[in-house]
N, C-alpha and C positions, 0 to 999 in steps of 0.2 A: 581075601575079602575082609570088608571093613565090619567088626562087629557093631551092631544098634547102639547108640549111646542109652545108658542107664536111665532109667525113669527117676523123675526128681520126686522123691520121697518127701509126702505130707505129713505133718500131724493138725487136728482142727482141736481147739478145744474153746467151746463155748456151752455154757450152761442151757442154751434153747435147743430142744430137740430139733425144731421147724429149719432154725437156721443150720444146724449142723447139717441137716439133710438136706438144703438146699444146696448149701456149698459144695457137699461132696459130690452130688448129681451134676454140677458144674464140672468139677474139677475130675472125676472119672470119666466124664468123655472128652475130655482135652488129651491130645495125642503128648505122649511123654511126662505125664503126671500119675501118681499112684499114691491115692490116700491110704496110708498104712496103718493109721490109728486115730480113734475119736475119744475125746474126753469130755466131762462135764465139770471140770473144776482145775484150778491150777496145779493142785497137789496130783491129780491123777494124771494130768499131760506131763509132769515131770518123770512119774514113774513110766509111762508109756514111751516117752521119749528115752530113757536108759532103756527100754526092752527093743525098741525098734528103729532107733538110730535115723531119725529122721533127716532130710536136710534142711527142710523149712518148717517151723513151726506156727501154725496161724492160731494167736491166742486172741480171745475176747480181753476185754479190759477189766469189767464187770461179773463178776463169778462167784459163787459161796464156797465155803471151805478156805479154799486159797485163791485170791483173786489173779489175775492175769499179770500183774506190776510185780507182785511177789514172786511169783513163779520165773522172771526173767533170768535172775542171780543163778537159781538152779539151773535153768536150761542152760545158760552159757558155762556153768561149770563142766558139763557133760564133755565126755571125749568121744568122738569128736561133738562139738556144739552145733547144734541148729542153728539158722537165721531164724530170729524171731520178728514175726510182723506182726502187729497188733490191731485188733480188729475194733472200732470205734464206731462212735456215731458224733454229729455234730454237738458241740457245747461240753465236749470232753476233752476240751485243750490242755486242760493244766494236768490232766492225766497222761495225757501225750508228750508232755515236754520230760515226764517224770521217766517216762518209757524210755525216752529217748537218751535223758541222762544214764541210763540203767543200761545202755547197751543195746537196745530193741534196732533191730535193721530199719524199721520205718512203721509206717502207719496207713490202714485201709480203712476207708470209709463201709460201713456194712450194707450200704445201700446202692454201692457201684456196680456196674453191669457185670456178666460173665466176662468179656472179653478182658474188662479191666483186673477182674480177680485173677483169671489164668496168666496175664502179662505180668502180675503183681508176684503170684510165684516163682515166675520163671526169671525174674529180675532180680528177686532174691536169691535165689538159688546159683546166678551169674554172679554175687558178689554186689548188686547195685544197691544202692538205699531204695526204699518204697515209700515215696510220700504222694499221698492222695492230693491230687490239684486241688480238690475241693475242699482242703481244710488246711492246705500248707500256708497260705497267705496269712489266716488267721494266726497258725502256731509262729510262723516267725517273725508277725508283728509281736507277737505276746514274747518272744525271746529276745528280741530288741530292745522292748519296754522293760523288761527283767533287768538288763545291763544298764539301765540309767540312762540319763541324758546322752553321755559321749556314745553308748552303743547306739542310741537311735539315729545318730547324726548321717547324713549323707555325707560321703567323703571321696568324690571322684577323683580326687587326686593321689590317694592312698598310694604308696609305694609298691606295695604287693600287686596291685593291679599293673600298675607300670611293667612288671616282669611279664607279661602275660603279651602271647602275639594276638593280632586281632581275630582269629579263629578261635583261640581259648579264650577269648572273653567273651564272644558269642556262645561257648559251651558253657562258661560258666552262669553267664545270663540264663540260660535254660536250666541249669540246676536248681537257681533261685525259684523257677518256675516249677518246681518238682518234678520235671520230667525224668524219666527213665534212659537209659543209654540208647535203648531202640529208639525211643520217638525222637530222640535228638538226632540220631543217624537218619533217621528218616525225614526228617525236617530239614536239615542241611546236606540230604543227598550224598552221605559217606558210609564207608562200614562201620559196622560194631568195633569192631578192633582200633580202627581209628579214632573212635571216640573214645574207647578204654584209655587209649595212650592220653587224648588231651587231657582226660579226667585226671590221670596220674600225674601228668606233668603240672596242672592247676593245684593239685593239693600239694604237690612238693614246692612250687614256687612261693605259693602263698603261706606255706605252712600250717593249712588246717588238716585237721586231724579224721575229719570225715564228710562226706558230702554234704551234710546237714550245717557244718560249719560255714563249707564253701557258701552254700546257698544265703546264709547269714552275712557273709562276706558282699554276696551280690548285693543284697537287698540293702545294704551300709552303703554300699559304693554307687547308689543308682543304677545298677544294671539291669534290677529284676523291680517290677512294680508290686 
């Protein structure tokens, strides 16, 4: 008899008690997710993560004592390290960029719906990047502008794109939209395992270190708007 899968263990860090309560209420009613700890600041988040060993840490960017950005490195230094997803709002794109550079698995807007929140936790636990579509375009644009004129230039003839199959180019375009593996699978009518295979091939063929880098390439190559 096959044993049931272990629930995804989640730590939530946010200094606003009402937000913590709302997020916890949503996640605790989702199948296969267990909120194991709540923190009111980054320092407490690291301490509780060390004690409870969560799979995913949802961390607010702006908190007192120790903000979410400063908590990323010590969280990722834990063994095992949780997947860190930053909770953010519109207008906080500069901090989102810093969070991605620090190694965060992605970002989620605080006003996303319950299903988007649940899907983000599951995606992070599965190793996906979590990129809220509502702010991905703005963040990608800032990253492109930050790279200078050459980085922002559309290069549809990029040799890295030429290495991809037609289906891999389709998947790369969807990475540029910030879609998760589950969303890509649903849109293309293929299995999640197949999507993961395509994503792995894309990262390998293009020399991208992460889904975020692949998303940038999709924008630079004109595959994603």
